[in-house]
C-alpha positions in Angstrom: -95.7 54.1 -62.4 -98.7 52.7 -64.2 -99.7 54.1 -67.6 -102.4 53.2 -70.0 -101.1 51.2 -73.0 -101.8 53.5 -75.9 -99.9 52.7 -79.1 -99.9 53.1 -82.9 -99.9 49.8 -84.8 -98.9 49.0 -88.4 -99.8 46.0 -90.4 -97.3 44.1 -92.5 -98.1 41.9 -95.5 -96.5 38.5 -94.9 -95.8 36.6 -98.2 -98.5 35.1 -100.3 -100.8 34.5 -97.2 -101.1 38.3 -96.7 -101.3 37.6 -93.0 -101.5 40.7 -90.8 -99.5 41.1 -87.5 -100.2 43.7 -84.9 -96.9 45.4 -84.0 -96.6 48.4 -81.7 -93.9 50.6 -83.3 -94.4 53.9 -81.5 -94.1 54.5 -77.8 -96.4 57.5 -77.3 -95.5 60.4 -75.0 -97.2 61.0 -71.7 -100.5 62.8 -71.4 -100.2 66.4 -72.2 -103.1 67.2 -69.8 -105.8 65.3 -67.9 -109.0 66.4 -66.2 -110.8 64.3 -63.6 -114.5 65.1 -62.8 -115.4 63.1 -59.7 -119.0 62.4 -58.5 -119.6 61.7 -54.9 -123.0 60.2 -55.1 -121.9 57.2 -57.2 -118.6 55.5 -58.0 -118.0 57.5 -61.2 -115.3 59.7 -62.6 -115.1 61.2 -66.0 -111.5 61.4 -67.4 -110.6 63.7 -70.3 -107.0 63.5 -71.4 -105.1 65.1 -74.3 -102.0 63.6 -76.1 -100.0 64.6 -79.1 -99.8 61.7 -81.6 -97.9 61.4 -84.9 -100.1 60.3 -87.8 -99.2 59.2 -91.3 -101.4 59.7 -94.3 -103.8 56.9 -94.9 -105.0 54.3 -92.4 -103.7 54.5 -88.9 -104.5 52.1 -86.0 -104.5 53.2 -82.4 -104.7 50.8 -79.5 -106.2 51.6 -76.1 -105.8 49.1 -73.2 -107.4 49.3 -69.7 -105.7 46.3 -68.2 -105.5 46.4 -64.4 -107.7 49.5 -64.2 -111.4 50.1 -63.5 -112.0 52.0 -66.8 -115.4 51.4 -68.4 -114.5 50.2 -72.0 -117.9 51.0 -73.4 -117.4 54.7 -72.5 -114.1 55.3 -74.3 -114.2 58.1 -76.9 -111.6 59.5 -79.3 -111.6 63.0 -80.9 -109.0 64.9 -82.9 -108.6 68.5 -81.5 -106.2 69.7 -84.2 -106.6 69.0 -87.9 -110.1 67.6 -87.1 -111.3 68.1 -90.6 -108.5 65.8 -91.9 -108.9 63.0 -89.2 -111.7 60.5 -89.6 -112.5 57.8 -87.0 -113.6 54.9 -89.2 -114.5 52.2 -86.7 -113.6 50.6 -83.3 -112.8 47.0 -82.8 -112.3 44.8 -79.8 -109.6 42.4 -81.1 -110.1 38.7 -80.8 -107.9 36.9 -78.3 -106.8 40.2 -76.9 -108.4 41.1 -73.6 -108.8 44.5 -72.1 -108.0 46.4 -75.3 -109.7 48.1 -78.1 -108.4 49.4 -81.5 -109.4 52.6 -83.4 -109.0 52.6 -87.2 -108.3 56.2 -88.1 -108.0 57.6 -91.6 -105.8 60.7 -91.9 -105.3 63.1 -94.7 -102.6 64.8 -92.7 -99.1 63.7 -91.9 -97.5 64.9 -88.6 -98.4 65.7 -85.0 -102.1 65.9 -84.0 -103.5 66.8 -80.6 -106.2 64.3 -79.7 -108.6 64.0 -76.8 -109.5 60.6 -75.2 -112.5 60.6 -72.8 -113.8 57.7 -70.7 -115.4 56.9 -67.3 -113.7 55.0 -64.5 -114.5 53.9 -61.0 -112.3 53.7 -58.0 -111.8 57.5 -57.6 -113.8 59.1 -54.8 -114.0 62.3 -52.8 -115.4 63.2 -49.4 -116.0 66.3 -47.4 -114.9 67.1 -43.8 -115.8 70.0 -41.5 -114.4 71.5 -38.4 -116.6 73.7 -36.2 -115.1 75.8 -33.5 -117.6 77.4 -31.2 -117.0 80.3 -28.9 -117.3 79.9 -25.1 -121.0 80.9 -25.1 -121.8 78.7 -28.1 -123.5 81.6 -29.9 -121.0 81.9 -32.8 -118.6 79.4 -34.6 -116.1 79.3 -37.3 -116.8 76.5 -39.8 -114.0 75.2 -42.0 -114.6 72.8 -44.9 -112.1 70.6 -46.8 -112.3 67.9 -49.4 -110.3 64.6 -49.7 -109.7 62.8 -52.9 -108.8 59.1 -53.0 -107.6 57.1 -56.0 -108.0 53.3 -56.2 -108.7 53.1 -59.9 -105.5 51.2 -60.8 -104.3 54.1 -63.0 -101.9 57.0 -62.2 -103.0 60.5 -63.4 -100.2 63.1 -63.7 -100.7 66.8 -63.8 -104.4 66.4 -63.3 -107.0 69.1 -62.9 -109.5 67.9 -60.3 -113.2 68.8 -60.3 -115.7 67.5 -57.7 -119.5 67.2 -58.4 -122.3 67.3 -55.8 -125.5 65.8 -57.2 -127.3 62.5 -57.5 -126.4 60.4 -60.6 -128.3 57.2 -61.4 -126.5 54.6 -63.6 -128.1 51.6 -65.2 -124.7 49.7 -65.1 -122.0 50.0 -62.5 -118.7 51.2 -64.0 -116.5 48.8 -61.9 -118.5 45.8 -63.2 -118.1 46.9 -66.8 -114.4 47.3 -66.4 -113.9 43.9 -64.7 -116.0 42.0 -67.2 -114.5 43.6 -70.3 -116.5 43.9 -73.5 -120.2 43.3 -72.8 -121.7 40.3 -74.7 -124.2 42.5 -76.4 -121.5 44.6 -78.1 -120.4 43.7 -81.6 -116.7 43.1 -82.2 -116.5 46.0 -84.6 -118.6 49.1 -84.6 -118.5 52.5 -86.3 -117.8 55.4 -83.9 -120.6 54.7 -81.4 -122.4 57.3 -79.4 -122.1 56.8 -75.6 -125.1 56.0 -73.5 -127.5 58.9 -73.2 -127.0 59.6 -69.6 -123.2 59.7 -70.1 -123.6 62.1 -73.0 -125.5 64.4 -70.8 -122.8 64.3 -68.1 -120.1 64.8 -70.8 -121.7 67.9 -72.2 -122.3 69.3 -68.7 -118.6 68.9 -67.9 -117.3 70.0 -71.3 -115.8 73.4 -70.4 -112.3 73.6 -69.0 -111.2 76.2 -66.4 -107.9 78.1 -66.4 -105.2 77.1 -63.9 -104.9 79.5 -60.9 -101.7 80.6 -59.3 -102.8 79.4 -55.9 -104.7 76.2 -55.1 -108.3 76.8 -53.9 -111.7 75.3 -54.5 -113.9 77.3 -56.8 -117.6 76.6 -56.9 -120.2 77.0 -59.6 -123.8 75.8 -60.2 -124.5 73.4 -63.1 -128.3 72.8 -63.3 -129.0 70.0 -60.8 -125.3 69.6 -59.9 -122.8 71.8 -58.1 -119.2 71.8 -59.3 -116.2 72.3 -57.1 -113.0 73.0 -59.2 -109.7 72.5 -57.4 -107.4 75.1 -59.0 -103.9 74.1 -60.0 -102.9 70.6 -60.9 -101.9 67.5 -58.9 -100.3 64.2 -59.7 -102.7 61.5 -58.5 -101.1 58.0 -58.4 -103.3 55.0 -57.6 -103.5 54.5 -53.9 -103.1 58.3 -53.4 -105.2 60.5 -51.2 -105.0 64.2 -50.4 -107.0 66.7 -48.4 -107.6 70.2 -49.8 -109.2 73.3 -48.1 -112.6 74.2 -49.4 -113.9 77.2 -47.4 -113.7 79.0 -44.0 -116.6 80.9 -42.6 -116.2 82.9 -39.4 -118.8 84.2 -36.9 -121.5 81.8 -38.1 -124.5 82.1 -35.7 -125.4 78.9 -34.0 -127.6 77.7 -31.1 -126.5 75.0 -28.8 -129.6 72.9 -28.4 -130.4 69.9 -26.2 -133.0 67.1 -26.6 -134.5 64.5 -24.4 -136.7 61.7 -25.6 -136.7 58.4 -23.7 -137.9 56.3 -26.6 -134.9 57.5 -28.8 -132.0 58.0 -26.4 -133.1 56.5 -23.1 -132.3 58.6 -20.0 -129.6 60.6 -21.8 -129.7 64.2 -23.0 -128.3 64.7 -26.5 -126.5 67.9 -27.6 -127.1 69.5 -31.0 -125.6 72.5 -32.9 -128.2 74.3 -35.1 -127.2 76.6 -37.9 -128.5 77.7 -41.4 -126.7 77.5 -44.7 -127.5 81.0 -45.9 -126.0 84.4 -46.5 -127.2 85.8 -43.2 -125.2 83.1 -41.4 -122.0 83.9 -43.4 -122.6 80.7 -45.4 -124.9 80.1 -48.3 -122.4 80.2 -51.1 -122.8 76.6 -52.1 -124.6 73.4 -50.8 -122.6 71.5 -48.3 -122.1 67.8 -49.3 -122.2 64.8 -47.0 -119.3 64.7 -44.6 -117.9 64.2 -41.1 -118.2 67.2 -38.8 -115.9 67.5 -35.7 -117.0 70.2 -33.2 -114.9 72.0 -30.6 -115.6 74.8 -28.1 -113.4 77.5 -26.6 -113.2 76.9 -22.8 -110.7 79.5 -21.7 -109.4 83.0 -22.5 -106.1 81.6 -23.8 -108.0 79.8 -26.6 -107.9 76.3 -25.1 -110.3 74.1 -27.0 -112.5 71.2 -25.8 -113.8 68.5 -28.1 -117.6 68.6 -28.2 -118.5 65.7 -30.5 -118.6 64.4 -34.0 -121.4 63.6 -36.5 -121.9 62.5 -40.1 -123.9 65.3 -41.7 -126.1 64.8 -44.7 -126.2 67.0 -47.8 -127.3 70.5 -46.8 -128.9 72.5 -49.6 -128.8 76.3 -49.8 -130.9 78.2 -47.2 -131.7 75.1 -45.2 -131.4 74.8 -41.4 -129.5 71.8 -40.1 -129.2 70.2 -36.6 -126.0 68.4 -36.0 -126.2 65.7 -33.4 -123.0 65.8 -31.2 -123.7 63.0 -28.7 -124.5 62.8 -25.0 -123.9 65.8 -22.7 -123.4 64.5 -19.1 -123.7 68.1 -17.7 -127.4 68.4 -18.6 -129.5 65.9 -16.6 -133.2 65.0 -16.6 -134.7 62.8 -13.9 -138.3 61.6 -14.6 -140.3 60.4 -11.6 -143.8 58.9 -11.5 -145.3 60.5 -8.4 -148.7 59.0 -8.5 -150.7 56.4 -10.4 -154.5 55.8 -10.3 -156.8 53.5 -12.2 -160.5 54.2 -12.2 -163.8 54.2 -14.2 -163.7 50.4 -14.7 -166.3 49.2 -17.3 -167.4 45.6 -17.8 -168.6 43.9 -20.9 -170.3 40.6 -21.5 -169.1 37.8 -19.3 -167.9 40.2 -16.6 -164.6 41.1 -18.3 -163.1 44.6 -18.0 -163.8 46.4 -21.2 -162.7 49.9 -20.3 -160.8 51.9 -17.7 -159.1 55.3 -17.1 -155.6 55.9 -15.7 -154.1 59.0 -14.2 -150.3 59.5 -14.0 -148.6 62.3 -12.2 -145.0 63.0 -13.4 -142.2 65.2 -12.1 -139.3 66.1 -14.4 -136.3 67.5 -12.6 -133.9 69.3 -14.9 -130.3 70.3 -14.0 -127.9 72.4 -15.9 -124.3 72.0 -14.6 -122.7 74.0 -17.5 -121.3 77.5 -17.4 -123.6 78.6 -20.2 -127.4 78.9 -20.8 -129.1 75.8 -22.0 -132.3 75.4 -24.1 -133.8 71.9 -23.6 -136.4 70.2 -25.8 -138.2 67.5 -23.8 -140.4 65.1 -25.7 -143.0 62.9 -24.0 -144.8 60.2 -25.9 -148.5 59.7 -24.8 -150.2 56.9 -26.7 -154.0 56.4 -26.7 -156.8 58.8 -25.9 -155.2 61.2 -23.5 -155.5 64.7 -21.9 -152.7 66.6 -20.2 -152.8 69.1 -17.4 -149.8 71.3 -16.4 -148.9 74.8 -15.3 -145.9 74.7 -17.7 -146.1 75.6 -21.4 -146.1 72.8 -23.9 -146.7 72.1 -27.6 -148.6 69.2 -29.1 -146.2 67.8 -31.7 -148.6 65.1 -33.0 -151.4 62.9 -31.8 -149.1 61.0 -29.5 -146.4 63.4 -28.5 -145.9 66.7 -26.7 -142.9 69.0 -26.3 -141.8 71.1 -23.3 -139.2 73.8 -24.1 -137.1 74.7 -21.0 -134.4 77.4 -20.7 -131.9 77.0 -17.9 -129.3 79.5 -16.6 -125.8 78.2 -15.7 -126.1 75.8 -12.7 -129.8 76.2 -12.6 -132.3 73.4 -11.8 -136.1 73.3 -12.4 -138.9 71.0 -11.7 -141.7 70.4 -14.2 -145.0 68.7 -13.2 -147.8 67.4 -15.3 -150.8 65.0 -15.1 -151.9 62.7 -17.9 -155.3 61.1 -18.0 -155.6 58.2 -20.4 -158.8 56.4 -21.4 -158.6 52.8 -22.4 -160.9 50.3 -24.2 -164.6 51.3 -24.1 -163.7 54.4 -22.0 -162.1 56.0 -25.1 -164.0 59.2 -26.2 -165.6 58.5 -29.6 
């Protein structure tokens, strides 16, 4: 199992030359605890670990290596948690001819065991959300279950780790993986006195500073942190590199939904697309937290003995609190629209200089035949695009969406068909009303 190389070094005086040799004489114990705070908007994880080290009075040297990992060496910080007033971090050096390692020079007025905290950022650890929607037969209510999956490709094992997941947009000037792979940036000096981390990382560190108690049962606890939302997976897990695990996040029952259908030739051709529409609020049995990006798989009860039918799948974007969402679930072959051009006329020809046609008017008569072959009611949103200077005449209700688009909203009973007719007059060229 991979472990970060972390060792105490002593320096020996060698004869008259007083040469100094770096010799690791203590094999440090495993981490006492580790906390991973994983962001899903960027490839970024903050690691906080504690270890118990044995210090001697005087100068001590502590080595930290990130070989074969994706740790950002510029973010590594050291802090004494016990006997802090007797432990002084003098400086940090990146030893010459030693790659992927740094060395802390620590002056101690205390001799014995000290609990220390080491904090850094790494890439290669990610998390994602998944959702399963199960609608009832009438597609009026659904249960919505959420889960989170954590994947570790950081090159480092993390034992007995507390996992926290953050929803929020983080913008980094430098990518963590690039910093880890290139080692010490050229702009960094070889030796520095206890540096402050970059301002943006300091803000993140302070926001994530508090630790939460371990719960008896694993669940995902949520809390709001300014512009971020924090999911804490209670309990602890060992997370070796190459590891992934799915954990339940929430289960909401009897969430009101509407099964909605859309037709727009310019977007989907002659196909009718199905959507589930719901709102992330308290009235809908949701609204406890924003819902992060993730894959939603939708199913529907189709029999009294709870037989399920797969409806479709969709990648959903981040859903804030109190926001309505439409989840596109693909083509529904049981709802059909046939558009037929019944008549076409061209009139009002106008001629310009040279005898060329400069303006004209067209009249199109359309029939839309709509068929619902399903066992449930269907609400269908039909969009028709009408470019140019147009006017529309119909006995059906419609809504003008914008200057070039109208919407017909049709409700169909099970196995019902309807016909919708409309006439469009379009003026072209110099016939356009000005």
